[in-house]
C-alpha positions in Angstrom: 89.5 -117.0 -17.7 86.6 -119.5 -17.4 83.7 -117.3 -17.0 84.8 -116.1 -20.4 84.9 -119.1 -22.4 81.4 -119.5 -21.0 80.5 -116.6 -22.4 82.5 -117.2 -25.7 80.6 -121.2 -25.9 77.5 -119.6 -25.2 78.2 -117.1 -27.7 78.8 -119.7 -30.5 75.9 -121.5 -29.6 73.6 -118.7 -29.8 72.0 -119.7 -26.2 71.3 -116.6 -23.6 73.4 -116.1 -20.3 72.3 -117.8 -17.4 70.2 -115.9 -14.6 73.3 -114.6 -11.9 75.9 -115.6 -14.0 79.1 -114.3 -12.6 80.5 -111.1 -15.3 83.8 -110.7 -12.7 83.5 -107.0 -13.0 83.7 -107.0 -16.9 86.7 -109.9 -16.5 84.6 -112.3 -18.0 83.6 -110.4 -21.3 87.4 -109.1 -21.6 88.2 -112.8 -21.7 84.9 -113.6 -24.3 86.5 -110.9 -26.7 89.8 -112.6 -26.6 88.1 -116.1 -27.1 86.2 -114.8 -30.0 88.8 -113.1 -31.9 91.2 -116.4 -31.5 89.1 -118.9 -32.8 88.1 -116.5 -35.7 92.1 -117.2 -36.5 93.5 -113.2 -35.7 97.3 -113.4 -35.2 99.4 -112.1 -32.1 99.5 -108.6 -33.2 96.0 -108.5 -32.3 95.6 -111.3 -29.9 98.2 -110.3 -28.0 96.8 -106.6 -26.6 93.2 -108.5 -26.0 95.2 -111.0 -23.6 97.0 -108.4 -21.5 93.3 -106.6 -21.3 91.6 -109.3 -20.1 93.6 -110.7 -17.8 94.5 -106.8 -16.4 90.6 -106.7 -15.3 90.8 -110.3 -14.1 93.8 -109.3 -11.9 91.8 -106.3 -11.1 88.9 -108.7 -9.7 91.1 -111.6 -8.4 92.7 -109.4 -6.1 89.7 -107.3 -5.0 88.5 -110.8 -4.0 91.4 -112.0 -2.2 91.2 -108.5 -0.1 87.9 -108.8 0.9 88.6 -112.1 2.1 92.3 -111.9 4.0 92.8 -108.3 4.1 95.8 -106.5 2.9 98.9 -106.3 4.4 99.6 -102.6 6.1 101.9 -100.8 3.6 105.1 -99.8 5.3 105.7 -103.3 6.1 107.8 -105.9 4.2 104.2 -108.0 3.4 102.5 -105.2 2.3 105.2 -103.3 0.1 105.9 -106.9 -1.6 102.0 -106.9 -2.3 102.2 -103.5 -4.0 105.1 -103.8 -6.0 104.1 -107.1 -6.9 100.7 -105.6 -8.4 102.6 -102.7 -9.7 105.6 -104.4 -11.9 102.6 -107.0 -13.2 100.3 -104.0 -14.4 103.3 -102.6 -15.6 103.8 -105.7 -17.7 100.5 -105.9 -18.8 100.2 -102.3 -20.0 103.2 -103.0 -22.4 101.6 -105.7 -23.8 98.6 -103.8 -24.4 100.6 -101.7 -26.8 101.0 -102.3 -30.3 103.8 -104.2 -30.9 104.7 -102.8 -27.2 107.3 -105.5 -25.9 110.0 -105.3 -28.6 109.9 -101.4 -28.8 110.4 -101.1 -24.7 112.7 -103.5 -24.4 114.8 -102.5 -27.7 114.6 -98.9 -26.0 114.8 -99.5 -22.4 118.2 -101.6 -22.6 120.0 -98.6 -24.5 118.3 -96.0 -22.2 119.5 -98.2 -18.8 123.0 -98.4 -20.5 123.2 -94.3 -21.0 121.7 -93.8 -17.2 124.7 -96.0 -15.8 127.3 -94.3 -18.5 126.6 -91.2 -17.7 127.0 -91.9 -13.8 130.2 -93.8 -14.3 131.8 -91.0 -16.6 130.7 -88.2 -14.2 132.3 -89.9 -11.9 135.7 -90.9 -13.4 135.6 -87.1 -14.1 135.2 -85.8 -11.1 138.4 -86.1 -9.4 139.8 -84.5 -12.5 137.0 -81.9 -12.8 138.0 -80.8 -8.8 141.2 -81.0 -9.5 141.0 -78.1 -12.7 138.6 -76.1 -10.4 141.6 -75.7 -7.3 144.1 -74.8 -10.2 141.7 -71.9 -12.2 140.1 -70.9 -8.3 144.2 -70.6 -7.6 145.1 -68.2 -10.6 141.9 -66.4 -11.3 139.5 -66.4 -8.3 136.6 -68.7 -9.7 135.5 -72.0 -10.4 133.6 -71.9 -13.8 135.0 -75.0 -15.2 134.5 -78.3 -13.4 130.8 -78.9 -14.2 131.4 -78.4 -18.1 133.9 -81.2 -17.6 132.0 -83.5 -15.9 129.1 -83.4 -18.3 131.6 -84.2 -21.0 132.9 -87.2 -19.0 129.1 -88.0 -18.3 128.1 -87.3 -22.2 131.1 -89.8 -23.4 130.0 -92.2 -21.0 126.6 -92.2 -21.8 127.2 -92.5 -25.4 129.7 -95.9 -24.6 126.7 -97.0 -22.2 123.9 -96.6 -24.5 126.4 -98.2 -27.3 126.7 -101.2 -24.9 122.9 -101.7 -24.0 122.2 -101.8 -27.7 124.7 -104.4 -28.1 123.1 -106.7 -25.7 119.6 -105.9 -26.7 119.0 -109.3 -28.7 116.4 -108.7 -31.1 112.6 -110.2 -30.5 113.6 -110.4 -27.1 110.9 -108.3 -26.1 108.4 -110.1 -28.4 109.3 -113.1 -26.4 109.4 -111.6 -23.0 105.6 -110.1 -23.6 104.0 -113.1 -25.4 102.0 -115.4 -22.5 103.0 -118.6 -24.2 107.1 -117.9 -23.8 108.8 -120.8 -21.8 112.3 -120.5 -20.1 115.0 -122.7 -21.8 115.5 -125.9 -19.6 112.2 -124.8 -17.7 108.6 -125.4 -17.2 108.0 -121.5 -16.4 108.0 -118.4 -18.5 109.8 -115.0 -17.8 107.1 -113.8 -15.8 107.5 -116.4 -13.2 111.3 -115.1 -12.6 110.1 -111.8 -12.7 107.6 -112.7 -9.9 110.2 -114.3 -7.8 112.5 -111.2 -8.7 110.3 -109.6 -7.0 109.6 -111.7 -4.1 113.4 -111.6 -3.2 113.8 -107.6 -3.3 115.7 -107.7 -6.8 113.1 -106.0 -9.1 112.6 -102.4 -7.4 116.2 -101.3 -8.0 115.7 -101.6 -11.8 116.4 -98.3 -13.1 113.7 -96.2 -14.6 110.7 -98.0 -12.6 109.7 -96.7 -9.4 107.0 -98.4 -7.4 105.4 -96.5 -4.6 102.1 -98.1 -3.2 101.0 -99.2 -6.3 102.0 -97.0 -8.3 104.4 -97.5 -11.0 106.3 -94.6 -12.7 108.3 -95.5 -15.5 111.2 -93.3 -17.1 109.0 -91.6 -19.3 107.0 -90.1 -17.0 104.1 -92.7 -17.4 102.2 -93.7 -14.5 100.2 -96.9 -14.2 97.7 -96.9 -11.5 96.8 -100.0 -9.4 93.9 -100.8 -11.6 96.2 -101.1 -14.6 95.0 -97.7 -16.1 98.1 -95.7 -17.4 98.5 -92.0 -16.8 100.2 -90.2 -19.0 102.2 -86.8 -18.7 100.0 -85.1 -21.4 97.0 -85.8 -19.3 96.1 -88.5 -21.5 94.4 -91.8 -19.7 95.4 -95.3 -21.4 92.8 -98.0 -19.8 92.0 -101.3 -19.4 88.8 -101.2 -21.0 90.3 -100.6 -24.5 89.6 -96.5 -24.7 92.4 -93.8 -24.6 90.7 -90.7 -23.0 92.4 -87.4 -23.9 92.3 -84.7 -21.5 89.3 -82.7 -23.7 87.0 -86.1 -23.0 87.4 -87.3 -26.4 87.9 -90.9 -26.4 89.3 -93.2 -29.0 90.5 -97.1 -29.4 93.2 -98.2 -27.8 93.6 -100.4 -30.6 96.6 -99.5 -32.9 98.2 -97.2 -30.2 102.2 -97.9 -30.2 105.2 -96.7 -27.5 107.6 -95.5 -29.5 111.5 -96.2 -29.0 112.3 -92.2 -27.7 109.5 -93.0 -25.2 106.2 -91.1 -26.3 103.2 -92.7 -27.7 101.5 -92.8 -31.2 97.6 -93.1 -30.3 95.3 -94.7 -33.0 94.4 -91.5 -34.2 98.0 -90.7 -35.7 98.5 -88.5 -32.3 101.8 -88.3 -31.0 101.9 -87.4 -27.6 103.9 -88.1 -24.1 
């Protein structure tokens, strides 16, 4: 961030970059772009994805430097898993922030999705004893048990709908914009939401989040998107949403990331208007 601001300042004054200047593996240039647009008066909609990309590249550079100096805790140990999970959740946060309006869309769709998943499980669980009794009754008369799964699905469907409605009700409008804005501060504290998210990771609470599976530094989301340890996102369709501001299609075609959106149903609308999974 410091070196990125230095590049911004040098550019503003028309001065050359000093010999041997550390570009931090591209993180400095990413921060320079953020500062350039911030100075030009760009609004939050444009600045937030630029912040996310710069932050991600800075995290990658800092992680590499720390790992070279201190080593990487062994995977499978509590320390090793904590580091991998911490980075995976942070990368997920920054990935969502890179999407146009990503924070609000994600939260408003994720809350109802979680409610539906929980409601479906509860509904099936409640109706299962009834379904099993029906099975035994039908089997005693007809010698077959064709009904239980239909009954369980019916119970799960009702529970899922109720759960989705409940998830939608508790998801406050504007929550996503607030949570994914790095300037946000939790009331009565001096910390932002990401601080408390980090503490939850440290205490082992976050890995239980429904629809988010961190494995070895990779994070697979409920819609099938896998976020790699470097922050690049691999979509189910084979498309890669990179941290460099570029979206790469399976054909090799590259288009700008700017304007790419995550949709409420978990699909993505790319900057060229294509809708993909």
